[in-house]
C-alpha positions in Angstrom: -0.5 -25.0 1.2 3.1 -24.0 1.9 3.9 -21.2 4.2 5.4 -19.0 1.4 2.2 -19.4 -0.6 0.1 -18.5 2.3 2.1 -15.4 3.1 2.0 -14.3 -0.5 -1.7 -14.8 -0.6 -2.2 -12.8 2.5 -0.1 -9.9 1.1 -2.1 -9.9 -2.1 -5.4 -10.0 -0.3 -4.5 -7.2 2.0 -3.1 -5.1 -0.9 -6.3 -5.6 -2.8 -8.3 -4.6 0.3 -6.2 -1.4 0.7 -6.9 -0.5 -2.9 -10.6 -1.0 -2.5 -10.7 1.0 0.7 -8.8 3.8 -1.0 -11.3 3.9 -3.9 -14.2 4.1 -1.4 -12.6 6.9 0.6 -12.2 9.2 -2.4 -15.8 8.5 -3.5 -17.7 9.1 -0.3 -19.2 12.4 0.8 -20.1 11.2 4.3 -17.4 12.5 6.6 -18.1 9.8 9.3 -17.9 7.0 6.8 -14.8 8.5 5.3 -13.1 8.6 8.7 -14.1 5.0 9.4 -12.8 3.8 6.0 -9.5 5.7 6.6 -9.1 4.0 10.0 -9.7 0.6 8.3 -7.2 1.4 5.6 -4.6 2.5 8.2 -5.1 -0.7 10.1 -4.8 -2.8 6.9 -1.6 -0.9 6.0 -0.1 -1.7 9.4 -1.0 -5.4 9.0 0.3 -5.4 5.5 3.7 -4.0 6.6 3.9 -6.6 9.4 3.3 -9.5 6.9 5.7 -7.8 4.4 8.4 -7.7 7.1 7.9 -11.4 7.9 8.0 -12.3 4.2 11.1 -10.3 3.6 12.9 -11.8 6.6 12.2 -15.3 5.3 13.2 -14.3 1.7 9.7 -14.9 0.5 9.6 -11.5 -1.0 12.2 -9.3 -2.6 11.5 -5.6 -2.6 12.0 -3.4 -5.6 15.4 -2.0 -6.0 16.3 1.2 -4.1 16.0 4.4 -6.2 18.4 7.3 -6.1 17.5 10.7 -4.7 17.8 12.0 -8.2 15.0 9.6 -9.4 12.8 10.6 -6.4 13.3 14.3 -7.2 12.5 13.7 -10.9 9.3 11.9 -10.0 8.3 14.6 -7.5 8.8 17.2 -10.2 6.8 15.3 -12.8 3.9 14.7 -10.4 4.0 18.4 -9.3 3.7 19.6 -12.9 0.8 17.2 -13.6 -1.1 18.1 -10.5 -0.7 21.9 -10.9 -2.3 21.8 -14.4 
């Protein structure tokens, strides 16, 4: 397997793991388990960012385009109106 494919596979696996951990966190009532899962998710996010940085530096990954402050503000406003309902 080529390096680029391995890096991409690693990113996909970690991303899926982060999603799974996030789903478990919101569904658990046990505070100790919740904290443990949050720590695991935080560690996975750190690892994901390190691999992402490597992938980006080697041009294996092209990030999404940068958005304007206006687009960010618009999204925040939309999300605020949805969550306040």
